C-alpha positions as CSV (number, residue, x, y, z in Angstrom):
1,X,40.3,39.1,42.8
2,X,43.3,41.0,44.3
3,X,43.1,44.8,44.3
4,X,46.3,46.7,45.0
5,X,46.5,50.1,46.5
6,X,47.0,51.7,43.1
7,X,43.8,50.1,41.6
8,X,41.8,51.0,44.7
9,X,42.9,54.6,44.4
10,X,42.1,54.7,40.6
11,X,38.6,53.2,41.2
12,X,38.0,55.7,44.0
13,X,39.2,58.6,41.8
14,X,37.0,57.6,38.8
15,X,34.0,57.1,41.1
16,X,34.5,60.6,42.7
17,X,35.0,62.3,39.4
18,X,31.9,60.7,37.9
19,X,29.8,61.5,40.9
20,X,30.9,65.1,41.2
21,X,30.5,65.8,37.5
22,X,27.0,64.2,37.2
23,X,25.6,65.3,40.5
24,X,26.7,68.9,40.2
25,X,25.4,68.9,36.6
26,X,21.9,67.7,37.8
27,X,22.0,70.3,40.6
28,X,22.7,73.2,38.3
29,X,19.6,72.3,36.2
30,X,17.5,73.4,39.2
31,X,19.6,76.4,40.2
32,X,16.9,78.9,39.2
33,X,13.9,77.1,40.6
34,X,15.2,76.3,44.1
35,X,16.0,78.7,47.0
36,X,19.6,79.0,48.1
37,X,18.9,77.4,51.4
38,X,17.3,74.4,49.8
39,X,20.1,74.2,47.2
40,X,22.6,74.3,50.1
41,X,20.7,71.5,52.0
42,X,20.5,69.3,48.9
43,X,24.2,69.9,48.2
44,X,25.1,69.1,51.7
45,X,22.9,66.0,51.7
46,X,24.5,64.9,48.4
47,X,28.0,65.3,49.9
48,X,27.0,63.3,53.1
49,X,25.5,60.6,50.9
50,X,28.6,60.5,48.7
51,X,30.9,60.3,51.8
52,X,28.9,57.4,53.3
53,X,28.5,55.5,50.1
54,X,32.2,55.8,49.1
55,X,33.3,55.0,52.7
56,X,31.4,51.7,52.4
57,X,32.7,51.1,49.0
58,X,36.3,51.7,50.1
59,X,35.7,49.5,53.1
60,X,34.6,46.7,50.8
61,X,37.5,47.0,48.4
62,X,40.1,47.1,51.3
63,X,38.4,44.1,53.0
64,X,38.5,42.1,49.8
65,X,42.1,43.0,49.2
66,X,43.1,42.1,52.8
67,X,41.2,38.8,52.7
68,X,43.1,37.9,49.5
69,X,46.4,38.7,51.2
70,X,45.4,36.6,54.3
71,X,44.4,33.7,52.0
72,X,47.7,33.9,50.1
73,X,49.7,34.1,53.3
74,X,47.8,31.0,54.7
75,X,48.5,29.1,51.5
76,X,52.2,29.8,51.6
77,X,52.3,28.9,55.3
78,X,50.6,25.6,54.6
79,X,53.1,24.9,51.8
80,X,55.9,25.6,54.3
81,X,54.5,23.9,57.4
82,X,53.0,20.9,55.5
83,X,56.0,20.2,53.3
84,X,57.3,16.6,53.9
85,X,60.9,18.0,53.3
86,X,62.7,19.6,56.2
87,X,62.7,23.4,55.9
88,X,63.8,26.2,58.1
89,X,64.6,30.0,58.1
90,X,67.7,31.5,59.8
91,X,68.9,35.0,60.4
92,X,71.6,35.9,57.9
93,X,73.5,38.0,60.5
94,X,73.3,35.7,63.6
95,X,72.8,32.4,61.8
96,X,70.1,31.6,64.4
97,X,67.1,29.5,63.5
98,X,63.9,31.6,63.5
99,X,61.5,29.1,62.1
100,X,61.4,25.4,61.4
101,X,58.6,23.2,59.9
102,X,57.4,19.9,61.4
103,X,59.3,17.8,58.9
104,X,62.6,19.3,60.2
105,X,61.6,18.5,63.8
106,X,60.7,14.9,62.9
107,X,63.8,14.4,60.8
108,X,66.4,15.9,63.1
109,X,64.9,14.9,66.5
110,X,65.1,18.4,68.1
111,X,62.1,20.1,69.6
112,X,60.9,23.3,68.1
113,X,62.2,25.2,71.2
114,X,65.6,23.5,70.9
115,X,65.8,24.5,67.2
116,X,65.0,28.1,67.9
117,X,67.7,28.3,70.5
118,X,70.4,27.1,68.1
119,X,72.3,28.3,65.1
120,X,72.9,26.5,61.8
121,X,76.4,25.8,63.0
122,X,75.0,23.6,65.8
123,X,73.8,20.9,63.4
124,X,77.1,20.8,61.5
125,X,80.4,19.0,62.2
126,X,83.0,21.3,63.7
127,X,85.2,20.9,60.7
128,X,82.5,22.4,58.4
129,X,82.2,25.7,60.3
130,X,84.3,27.7,57.9
131,X,82.7,26.2,54.9
132,X,79.2,27.0,56.3
133,X,80.2,30.6,57.0
134,X,81.6,31.0,53.4
135,X,78.4,29.5,52.0
136,X,76.2,31.8,54.0
137,X,78.1,34.8,52.6
138,X,77.4,33.7,49.0
139,X,73.6,33.1,49.4
140,X,71.6,35.1,46.9
141,X,68.0,36.0,46.0
142,X,67.8,33.2,43.6
143,X,67.4,29.5,44.4
144,X,70.8,27.8,44.8
145,X,71.5,24.2,45.4
146,X,74.7,23.0,47.1
147,X,75.5,19.3,47.6
148,X,77.7,17.2,49.8
149,X,76.7,18.6,53.3
150,X,76.7,16.6,56.5
151,X,74.3,17.4,59.3
152,X,74.0,16.0,62.7
153,X,70.7,14.9,64.3
154,X,69.8,15.4,67.9
155,X,71.1,11.9,68.8
156,X,74.4,12.6,67.0
157,X,73.7,10.5,63.9
158,X,75.2,12.1,60.8
159,X,73.1,12.5,57.7
160,X,74.1,13.5,54.2
161,X,72.0,16.3,52.7
162,X,71.7,18.6,49.6
163,X,70.7,22.1,50.5
164,X,68.5,24.5,48.5
165,X,68.8,28.1,49.8
166,X,67.3,31.4,48.9
167,X,67.6,34.9,50.6
168,X,64.3,36.3,51.7
169,X,62.8,39.1,53.8
170,X,61.5,37.9,57.1
171,X,60.2,40.4,59.7
172,X,61.8,43.1,57.5
173,X,65.3,41.6,58.0
174,X,67.5,39.5,55.7
175,X,67.0,35.8,56.3
176,X,67.6,32.6,54.4
177,X,65.1,29.9,53.7
178,X,66.5,26.4,53.5
179,X,65.2,23.1,52.1
180,X,67.3,20.1,53.2
181,X,67.0,17.0,51.0
182,X,68.2,13.8,52.9
183,X,70.5,11.8,50.5
184,X,72.0,9.6,53.2
185,X,70.5,6.5,51.6
186,X,71.7,7.6,48.2
187,X,75.3,8.3,49.5
188,X,75.4,5.0,51.4
189,X,74.3,3.2,48.3
190,X,76.9,5.0,46.1
191,X,79.6,4.1,48.6
192,X,78.5,0.4,48.5
193,X,78.3,0.5,44.8
194,X,81.7,2.1,44.6
195,X,83.1,-0.7,46.8
196,X,81.4,-3.3,44.7
197,X,82.8,-1.8,41.5
198,X,86.3,-1.8,43.1
199,X,85.9,-5.5,44.0
200,X,84.8,-6.2,40.4
201,X,87.8,-4.4,39.0
202,X,90.1,-6.4,41.3
203,X,88.5,-9.6,40.1
204,X,89.0,-8.5,36.5
205,X,92.6,-7.7,37.2
206,X,93.1,-11.2,38.7
207,X,91.3,-12.8,35.8
208,X,93.5,-10.8,33.4
209,X,96.7,-12.0,35.2
210,X,95.4,-15.6,35.2
211,X,94.9,-15.3,31.4
212,X,98.4,-13.9,31.0
213,X,100.1,-16.7,32.8
214,X,97.8,-19.4,31.3
215,X,99.9,-21.8,29.2
216,X,98.8,-22.6,25.6
217,X,100.3,-25.8,24.2
218,X,100.8,-26.5,20.5
219,X,100.4,-29.8,18.7
220,X,100.8,-31.4,15.2
221,X,98.8,-34.5,14.1
222,X,100.2,-36.4,11.1
223,X,97.1,-37.9,9.5
224,X,98.5,-40.9,7.6
225,X,100.6,-42.2,10.5
226,X,98.1,-41.0,13.2
227,X,101.1,-39.6,14.9
228,X,100.6,-36.8,17.5
229,X,103.4,-34.4,18.5
230,X,103.1,-32.1,21.5
231,X,104.9,-28.9,22.6
232,X,106.3,-28.8,26.1
233,X,103.2,-26.7,27.2
234,X,100.9,-29.6,26.2
235,X,102.6,-31.9,28.7
236,X,101.9,-29.3,31.4
237,X,98.3,-28.9,30.3
238,X,97.7,-32.7,30.3
239,X,100.0,-33.4,33.3
240,X,101.8,-36.2,31.3
241,X,105.4,-36.9,31.8
242,X,107.6,-36.8,28.7
243,X,108.3,-40.3,27.3
244,X,109.4,-41.0,23.7
245,X,107.8,-44.4,23.8
246,X,104.3,-43.0,24.5
247,X,101.6,-43.1,21.8
248,X,100.3,-39.6,22.5
249,X,97.3,-39.9,20.1
250,X,95.9,-42.9,21.9
251,X,96.9,-41.4,25.3
252,X,95.2,-38.1,24.6
253,X,92.1,-39.8,23.1
254,X,91.8,-41.8,26.4
255,X,92.2,-38.5,28.4
256,X,89.2,-36.9,26.7
257,X,86.1,-37.2,28.8
258,X,83.9,-40.1,27.4
259,X,81.0,-37.7,27.0
260,X,83.1,-35.3,24.9
261,X,85.1,-37.9,22.9
262,X,82.6,-38.4,20.1
263,X,82.3,-34.7,19.4
264,X,86.0,-34.2,19.4
265,X,86.5,-37.2,17.0
266,X,83.7,-35.9,14.7
267,X,85.3,-32.4,14.6
268,X,88.7,-33.9,13.8
269,X,87.3,-36.0,11.0
270,X,85.4,-33.0,9.6
271,X,88.7,-31.0,9.6
272,X,90.5,-33.8,7.6
273,X,87.6,-34.3,5.2
274,X,86.5,-30.7,4.5
275,X,89.3,-28.5,5.8
276,X,86.9,-26.6,8.0
277,X,88.7,-25.2,11.0
278,X,88.4,-27.1,14.2
279,X,87.2,-25.2,17.3
280,X,86.0,-27.4,20.1
281,X,85.9,-27.3,23.9
282,X,86.0,-30.5,25.8
283,X,87.1,-32.0,29.1
284,X,90.2,-34.1,29.9
285,X,90.9,-36.2,32.9
286,X,94.3,-36.1,34.6
287,X,96.0,-39.1,36.0
288,X,95.1,-37.8,39.4
289,X,91.4,-38.0,38.4
290,X,91.0,-34.2,38.2
291,X,88.9,-33.0,35.2
292,X,90.1,-30.0,33.2
293,X,88.5,-28.0,30.4
294,X,90.5,-27.5,27.2
295,X,89.8,-25.5,24.1
296,X,91.2,-26.9,20.9
297,X,91.8,-24.9,17.7
298,X,93.3,-26.5,14.6
299,X,93.8,-26.0,10.8
300,X,94.5,-28.4,8.0
301,X,97.7,-28.5,6.0
302,X,97.9,-30.2,2.6
303,X,100.8,-31.9,0.8
304,X,100.5,-32.6,-2.9
305,X,96.9,-31.6,-2.7
306,X,96.1,-34.2,-0.1
307,X,95.6,-33.8,3.7
308,X,98.9,-34.0,5.3
309,X,98.7,-32.9,8.9
310,X,96.6,-30.8,11.3
311,X,98.3,-28.0,13.2
312,X,96.6,-26.9,16.4
313,X,96.7,-25.5,19.9
314,X,95.2,-26.4,23.2
315,X,94.5,-24.0,26.0
316,X,93.6,-25.0,29.6
317,X,90.4,-22.9,30.1
318,X,89.3,-24.7,33.3
319,X,89.2,-21.5,35.4
320,X,87.4,-19.6,32.6
321,X,85.0,-22.5,32.1
322,X,84.3,-22.7,35.8
323,X,83.8,-18.9,35.9
324,X,81.5,-19.2,33.0
325,X,79.5,-22.0,34.7
326,X,79.4,-19.9,37.8
327,X,78.3,-16.9,35.9
328,X,75.6,-18.9,34.2
329,X,74.5,-20.2,37.6
330,X,74.6,-16.6,38.9
331,X,72.6,-15.3,35.9
332,X,70.1,-18.1,36.3
333,X,69.9,-17.4,40.0
334,X,69.7,-13.6,39.3
335,X,67.0,-14.0,36.7
336,X,65.1,-16.3,39.0
337,X,65.5,-13.7,41.8
338,X,64.3,-10.9,39.6
339,X,61.3,-12.9,38.5
340,X,60.3,-13.6,42.1
341,X,60.9,-10.2,43.7
342,X,57.9,-8.0,44.6
343,X,59.2,-5.1,42.6
344,X,58.9,-4.6,38.9
345,X,62.3,-4.5,37.1
346,X,63.5,-3.6,33.7
347,X,66.9,-2.8,32.2
348,X,67.7,-0.2,29.5
349,X,70.8,0.3,27.5
350,X,72.5,3.6,26.9
351,X,70.0,4.4,24.1
352,X,67.1,3.7,26.6
353,X,66.2,0.5,24.8
354,X,64.6,-2.3,26.8
355,X,67.0,-5.2,27.2
356,X,65.3,-7.1,30.0
357,X,62.1,-7.1,32.1
358,X,61.0,-9.4,34.9
359,X,57.7,-11.1,35.5
360,X,56.5,-8.4,37.9
361,X,56.9,-5.8,35.2
362,X,54.7,-7.9,32.9
363,X,52.2,-8.4,35.6
364,X,52.1,-4.7,36.6
365,X,52.0,-3.3,33.1
366,X,50.1,-6.1,31.2
367,X,52.9,-6.0,28.6
368,X,54.7,-9.2,27.5
369,X,58.5,-9.2,27.5
370,X,58.6,-9.9,23.7
371,X,56.5,-6.9,23.0
372,X,58.8,-4.4,24.8
373,X,62.4,-5.8,24.6
374,X,64.3,-4.2,21.7
375,X,62.1,-1.1,21.8
376,X,63.2,2.2,23.1
377,X,61.2,3.7,26.0
378,X,59.8,6.5,23.9
379,X,58.4,4.1,21.3
380,X,57.0,1.8,24.0
381,X,55.5,4.7,26.0
382,X,54.7,7.7,23.7
383,X,54.9,11.0,25.5
384,X,57.2,9.8,28.3
385,X,59.9,12.2,27.0
386,X,58.0,15.0,28.6
387,X,57.7,13.3,31.9
388,X,59.9,13.3,35.0
389,X,60.7,9.6,34.4
390,X,62.5,10.3,31.2
391,X,64.3,13.3,32.7
392,X,65.6,11.2,35.6
393,X,66.8,8.5,33.3
394,X,68.8,11.0,31.3
395,X,70.3,12.3,34.5
396,X,71.4,8.7,35.5
397,X,73.1,8.3,32.1
398,X,74.7,11.7,32.1
399,X,75.9,11.9,35.8
400,X,76.2,8.2,36.5
401,X,74.3,8.5,39.7
402,X,71.3,6.6,41.1
403,X,68.0,8.4,41.6
404,X,64.8,7.8,43.6
405,X,61.6,9.4,42.7
406,X,57.8,9.0,42.5
407,X,56.0,9.3,39.2
408,X,52.5,8.9,37.9
409,X,52.3,6.6,34.8
410,X,49.4,7.8,32.7
411,X,49.6,4.7,30.6
412,X,48.7,2.5,33.6
413,X,47.0,5.1,35.8
414,X,49.2,4.2,38.6
415,X,51.7,5.8,41.0
416,X,55.2,4.1,41.0
417,X,58.1,4.6,43.4
418,X,61.1,4.3,41.1
419,X,64.8,3.6,41.8
420,X,67.2,3.8,38.9
421,X,70.8,2.8,39.0
422,X,73.6,3.2,36.4
423,X,75.1,0.1,35.0
424,X,77.8,-0.6,32.5
425,X,75.2,-1.2,29.8
426,X,72.8,1.6,30.7
427,X,70.2,1.7,33.6
428,X,68.7,-0.8,35.9
429,X,65.2,0.2,37.1
430,X,63.2,-1.1,40.0
431,X,59.6,0.2,40.7
432,X,56.8,-0.5,43.1
433,X,53.1,0.3,42.8
434,X,52.3,2.9,45.5
435,X,48.9,4.0,44.1
436,X,47.0,2.8,47.1
437,X,49.5,4.5,49.5
438,X,49.2,7.7,47.5
439,X,45.5,7.7,47.7
440,X,45.6,7.0,51.4
441,X,48.2,9.8,51.9
442,X,46.0,12.2,50.0
443,X,43.0,11.3,52.2
444,X,45.1,11.5,55.3
445,X,46.5,14.9,54.3
446,X,43.0,16.2,53.7
447,X,42.0,15.0,57.1
448,X,45.1,16.5,58.7
449,X,44.5,19.8,57.0
450,X,40.9,19.9,58.1
451,X,41.9,18.9,61.7
452,X,44.7,21.6,61.8
453,X,42.3,24.2,60.4
454,X,39.6,23.4,63.0
455,X,42.1,23.3,65.8
456,X,43.6,26.7,64.8
457,X,40.1,28.2,64.3
458,X,38.6,26.9,67.6
459,X,41.8,26.6,69.7
460,X,40.3,23.5,71.2
461,X,42.4,21.0,73.2
462,X,41.8,17.5,71.9
463,X,42.2,14.6,74.4
464,X,42.1,10.8,74.5
465,X,41.6,9.0,77.8
466,X,42.2,5.3,78.1
467,X,40.0,4.4,81.2
468,X,41.4,0.9,81.7
469,X,45.1,2.1,81.6
470,X,44.3,5.5,83.2
471,X,46.3,7.2,80.5
472,X,45.4,10.7,79.4
473,X,46.9,12.0,76.1
474,X,46.5,15.5,74.7
475,X,46.8,15.9,70.9
476,X,47.0,19.7,71.0
477,X,48.9,22.0,73.2
478,X,47.2,22.0,76.7
479,X,50.0,24.1,78.3
480,X,48.5,27.3,76.9
481,X,45.1,26.5,78.3
482,X,46.3,25.9,81.9
483,X,49.5,28.1,81.7
484,X,52.0,25.4,82.6
485,X,55.2,23.8,81.3
486,X,55.3,20.5,79.3
487,X,57.0,18.8,82.3
488,X,54.0,19.6,84.5
489,X,51.5,17.6,82.3
490,X,50.2,14.6,84.1
491,X,49.3,11.2,82.7
492,X,46.0,10.2,84.4
493,X,42.5,11.5,85.2
494,X,43.5,12.2,88.8
495,X,45.9,14.9,87.7
496,X,43.3,16.6,85.6
497,X,40.6,16.5,88.2
498,X,43.1,18.1,90.7
499,X,43.0,21.2,88.5
500,X,39.1,21.5,88.6
501,X,37.7,24.1,91.0
502,X,36.6,22.4,94.3
503,X,33.1,23.9,93.9
504,X,32.8,22.4,90.4
505,X,34.5,19.0,90.9
506,X,31.6,17.1,92.5
507,X,29.2,18.2,89.8
508,X,31.6,17.2,87.0
509,X,32.4,13.8,88.4
510,X,28.7,13.0,89.1
511,X,27.5,13.9,85.6
512,X,30.3,11.7,84.1
513,X,29.3,8.8,86.3
514,X,25.6,9.3,85.3
515,X,26.6,9.1,81.6
516,X,28.5,5.9,82.2
517,X,25.9,4.3,84.3
518,X,23.3,5.0,81.6
519,X,25.7,3.7,78.9
520,X,25.3,7.0,77.1
521,X,28.0,8.2,74.7
522,X,27.9,12.0,74.9
523,X,28.9,14.1,78.0
524,X,29.4,17.8,78.2
525,X,29.8,20.4,80.9
526,X,31.4,23.7,81.9
527,X,33.6,24.2,84.9
528,X,36.7,26.1,86.1
529,X,40.3,24.8,85.9
530,X,43.3,26.1,87.6
531,X,45.8,28.1,85.5
532,X,48.3,28.8,88.2
533,X,48.8,31.3,91.0
534,X,45.3,30.8,92.4
535,X,43.7,31.8,89.1
536,X,40.9,29.8,87.5
537,X,39.6,29.7,83.9
538,X,36.2,28.8,82.6
539,X,36.2,25.9,80.1
540,X,33.6,23.9,78.2
541,X,34.4,20.2,77.9
542,X,32.8,17.5,75.7
543,X,33.5,13.8,75.6
544,X,32.5,10.7,73.6
545,X,32.5,7.4,75.6
546,X,33.4,4.1,74.0
547,X,32.3,0.8,75.5
548,X,33.6,-2.8,75.1
549,X,31.4,-5.9,74.4
550,X,30.6,-6.1,78.1
551,X,29.3,-2.5,77.9
552,X,32.1,-1.2,80.1
553,X,33.5,2.2,79.4
554,X,37.0,1.8,78.1
555,X,37.8,5.1,76.4
556,X,36.8,8.8,76.2
557,X,37.7,11.1,73.2
558,X,36.8,14.7,73.4
559,X,37.7,18.4,73.3
560,X,38.1,21.2,75.9
561,X,37.3,24.8,74.8
562,X,38.5,27.9,76.6
563,X,35.4,29.9,77.2
564,X,36.7,32.1,80.0
565,X,36.6,35.4,78.1
566,X,33.2,34.6,76.7
567,X,31.9,33.7,80.1
568,X,33.2,36.8,81.7
569,X,32.0,39.0,78.8
570,X,28.5,37.5,79.1
571,X,28.4,38.3,82.8
572,X,29.6,41.8,82.2
573,X,27.2,42.3,79.3
574,X,24.3,41.2,81.5
575,X,25.4,43.6,84.3
576,X,25.7,46.5,81.8
577,X,22.4,45.6,80.2
578,X,20.7,45.6,83.6
579,X,22.3,49.0,84.4
580,X,21.2,50.5,81.1
581,X,17.6,49.1,81.4
582,X,17.2,50.4,85.0
583,X,18.9,53.8,84.6
584,X,16.5,56.7,85.2
585,X,17.8,58.7,82.2
586,X,15.9,58.2,78.9
587,X,18.2,56.6,76.2
588,X,17.5,56.6,72.5
589,X,19.7,55.0,69.8
590,X,19.2,56.3,66.3
591,X,20.5,55.3,62.9
592,X,22.1,57.7,60.4
593,X,18.7,58.8,59.2
594,X,17.7,59.9,62.7
595,X,15.2,57.1,63.1
596,X,14.9,55.1,66.3
597,X,16.5,51.7,66.6
598,X,16.3,51.1,70.4
599,X,15.1,52.9,73.5
600,X,15.2,51.9,77.2
601,X,12.2,51.4,79.5
602,X,12.6,54.9,81.0
603,X,12.0,56.4,77.6
604,X,9.0,54.1,77.0
605,X,7.5,55.3,80.3
606,X,8.2,58.9,79.4
607,X,6.5,58.9,76.0
608,X,3.8,56.2,76.7
609,X,4.9,54.1,73.7
610,X,6.6,50.7,73.5
611,X,9.8,50.2,71.4
612,X,7.9,48.2,68.7
613,X,5.5,51.1,68.3
614,X,8.1,53.8,67.7
615,X,11.0,51.8,66.1
616,X,11.9,53.3,62.7
617,X,10.3,56.7,63.5
618,X,12.0,60.0,64.3
619,X,11.7,61.3,67.9
620,X,10.3,64.7,66.7
621,X,7.4,62.9,64.9
622,X,5.6,62.2,68.2
623,X,7.2,64.8,70.6
624,X,5.9,68.0,68.9
625,X,8.4,68.4,66.2
626,X,6.2,70.9,64.3
627,X,6.3,73.2,67.4
628,X,10.1,73.0,67.9
629,X,12.1,76.0,66.6
630,X,13.4,75.5,63.1
631,X,16.8,76.9,64.2
632,X,17.1,74.2,66.9
633,X,16.3,71.4,64.4
634,X,18.7,72.9,61.8
635,X,21.5,73.2,64.4
636,X,21.0,69.6,65.6
637,X,21.2,68.2,62.0
638,X,24.2,70.3,61.2
639,X,26.1,69.2,64.3
640,X,25.1,65.6,63.6
641,X,26.5,65.9,60.0
642,X,29.8,67.1,61.6
643,X,29.6,64.0,63.9
644,X,30.0,66.2,67.0
645,X,29.2,65.2,70.5
646,X,26.9,67.9,72.0
647,X,24.0,68.5,74.4
648,X,21.0,70.7,74.1
649,X,17.9,71.8,76.2
650,X,14.6,71.3,74.4
651,X,10.9,71.5,75.2
652,X,9.0,68.3,74.5
653,X,5.3,68.2,73.7
654,X,4.2,64.8,75.0
655,X,1.4,62.8,73.4
656,X,-0.7,63.2,76.6
657,X,-0.7,67.0,76.2
658,X,2.0,67.7,78.9
659,X,5.1,69.7,78.2
660,X,8.5,68.7,79.6
661,X,11.9,70.3,79.5
662,X,14.7,67.8,78.7
663,X,18.4,68.0,78.3
664,X,19.6,65.8,75.5
665,X,23.3,64.7,75.1
666,X,24.1,63.4,71.6
667,X,27.0,61.1,71.0
668,X,27.9,59.7,67.6
669,X,28.3,55.9,67.1
670,X,30.9,54.2,64.9
671,X,31.6,50.6,63.8
672,X,34.9,48.8,63.9
673,X,36.0,50.4,60.6
674,X,35.3,54.0,61.9
675,X,32.1,54.4,59.9
676,X,29.3,56.4,61.5
677,X,26.3,54.2,62.3
678,X,24.1,56.7,64.0
679,X,23.7,58.5,67.3
680,X,22.9,57.7,71.0
681,X,20.9,60.4,72.7
682,X,20.6,60.5,76.5
683,X,17.5,62.5,77.7
684,X,17.2,64.0,81.2
685,X,14.0,65.6,82.4
686,X,14.9,69.1,83.6
687,X,11.3,70.5,83.9
688,X,11.6,71.0,87.7
689,X,14.9,72.7,87.2
690,X,13.5,75.1,84.6
691,X,10.6,76.0,87.0
692,X,12.9,76.6,90.0
693,X,15.2,78.8,87.9
694,X,12.7,81.7,88.4
695,X,12.5,81.3,92.2
696,X,15.5,81.5,94.5
697,X,18.7,82.8,93.0
698,X,20.9,80.8,95.5
699,X,19.1,77.6,94.8
700,X,19.1,78.5,91.1
701,X,22.9,78.9,91.1
702,X,23.4,75.6,93.0
703,X,21.0,73.8,90.8
704,X,22.6,75.2,87.7
705,X,26.0,74.0,88.8
706,X,24.6,70.6,89.8
707,X,22.8,70.5,86.4
708,X,25.9,71.3,84.6
709,X,27.8,68.6,86.4
710,X,25.1,66.1,85.8
711,X,24.4,67.0,82.2
712,X,28.1,67.1,81.2
713,X,30.1,65.1,83.7
714,X,27.7,62.3,84.4
715,X,26.3,62.1,80.8
716,X,29.8,61.8,79.4
717,X,30.8,58.6,81.2
718,X,27.3,57.2,81.0
719,X,27.0,57.9,77.3
720,X,30.4,56.5,76.8
721,X,29.5,53.3,78.7
722,X,26.3,52.9,76.7
723,X,28.1,53.6,73.4
724,X,30.9,51.2,74.3
725,X,28.4,48.5,75.4
726,X,26.7,48.9,72.0
727,X,30.0,48.6,70.2
728,X,30.9,45.5,72.3
729,X,28.2,43.7,70.5
730,X,30.0,44.1,67.2
731,X,33.5,43.3,68.5
732,X,35.5,41.4,65.9
733,X,37.9,39.7,68.3
734,X,38.5,38.9,71.9
735,X,41.3,41.5,72.2
736,X,38.9,44.2,70.9
737,X,36.2,43.1,73.2
738,X,38.5,43.1,76.2
739,X,39.7,46.6,75.3
740,X,36.1,47.9,75.2
741,X,35.3,46.3,78.6
742,X,38.4,47.9,80.1
743,X,37.3,51.3,78.8
744,X,33.8,50.7,80.3
745,X,35.4,50.0,83.7
746,X,37.3,53.2,83.5
747,X,34.2,55.2,82.6
748,X,32.3,53.5,85.5
749,X,35.0,54.6,88.0
750,X,34.9,58.1,86.6
751,X,31.1,58.1,87.0
752,X,31.4,57.0,90.6
753,X,33.8,59.9,91.4
754,X,31.5,62.4,89.7
755,X,28.5,61.2,91.7
756,X,30.5,61.7,94.9
757,X,31.5,65.2,93.7
758,X,27.9,66.1,93.0
759,X,26.7,64.8,96.4
760,X,29.4,66.9,98.1
761,X,28.5,70.0,96.1
762,X,24.8,69.7,96.9
763,X,25.6,69.3,100.6
764,X,27.9,72.3,100.5
765,X,25.8,74.7,98.4
766,X,22.2,73.8,99.5
767,X,22.7,72.7,103.1
768,X,25.9,74.6,104.0
769,X,28.2,71.6,103.9
């Protein structure tokens, strides 16, 4: 749940109000029975408890809110980086690229560094510069799509894109986020389609001209005399020379193709007997042997109620007939092609009614052609009107453009890659089953996401070494590990081994040979690699060996982890732990309830108890707390509640009966959120000093000064070192851990200077220099 600043403030206000009202009310009930000092102590304790409790509560609320913000940011970043569509962000003032996703790098061919050194004008044709500048001025806070842009890839190849832009705030400056949709294939298809349409129009024009110039001949057939009369055009159609002596009826009957002659004779007899209009198409053969197609139309005329003559016309339709035959052959060929292609196909008219489907459609859907042809798509597939498929088909009809998209068909539980094209009658649709590809893509995306998350979390360098080819490939950025440029990366194992520290190389190579000799699969080791300028970095490397059928090692896949900071931090922690353990001063770490959580060996020797015997107890419980002045105890508690750093001399009553004077320096401890977690107390035995105070004044003055220096100057850096070492254990990041170690180093240098000062002072005061 996300908690904004306002809600956190309201929760805190309500909690404070309830606590103050209820706790004060309870305290007032005992006002007459408790002493003022006890009332004051209870009131103060109540306030401290409330501050601690509410601090923890606020820390939890802020942490929850921050984690939600981090998760949200990571989600948006994954949406941006993982998008398959090219995206980038540019500065609205300079037009410079400030961020690009991997899809843009893959699509355009530029490296990320090249992109970030360019402006959006660098991927446009020079002629588009003014148009780009004007478009950049009109960008708004709302999503806006502009079409018809041309971009240039790194190799100079132009691509057509549609742009979706939106103004955003990026690094507190106005920027624009861009999504580029590659429509090159669509534009090329539209251009090809346009050319094809122009070619078809030209053919139609030619056909129209052919029809206009085609000659139609007229004829009259006198039934009783079987006498046929032709118009001049008929002679042209039949390629017969005019001759009055010719018997045209017999001549024309002989010209009709033998296969068509019976049908023509039957239709003519039917016209004479019934008066039904003659409409027949047949072939004729010219004297040259060429065959022509002719369409005959005729009507019957009567005289005195009897059939007198037939009046008709003949048109040479050879070209049309040949085109029809060719069209039929094309349609048969097209239908055969559609039935044999690997894609499903169906055609819809302008009302989205099925007019044709191919065999692949029937196979993919399990629906027969006769069960879907004649039905509109909504009736055939109820609910489709709410899906992207229906919306895209409406777009094709309205805008007369082709579309490509992917859609999930709930009716078949399959993913389809769909291409829809406008036709004169409606829409032609091709689709392909991509369910298996989608499932593989989903699994691949999950694997990639997990791999990227692990790589980001661990910052490991993944490598793949082909032993036989001596080819070393890194799948993550190795340049950051060894601090070099991309051009410095080698290809073989010899290059990588040249980076290994000479003192480590022999050990690394030997252990690898041992693994291969034993035919083992797992190898691991830590060593140092060069990172330039004579510097080396600690790394931890792991490898998995693959063997061929002859049990020869052929490949190694593994990861290299940067452990330099961890290695150095461990060494530093060991050194600091050794210093703290061996220091003569007695050190006690306490929680907020003044109970012991840790002591060093010097304190154990001092009190005669081990840590496990006194852990969880207060110091005063076994060092004569009942004999210590109440004023001193009250002062210590008050100053602790104020989280002060202070020191105090105190007389301890040891369990063995001895009494010892000690100087104790108290330093508060805090966690990474600034919450007090307790105190560290550094004890110094000053019994001898107290005894010598009454002896020699000169020595007393010198010892007092030395004591002051040791109890204040030395304790301060030592206490700081101890406190910082304690805090280093809870460091939340490497940067924070490094910062703490740097502070420990500065305190150690300060301690060294103070020790020299004290030594000089003792020589000067006690021994006269």
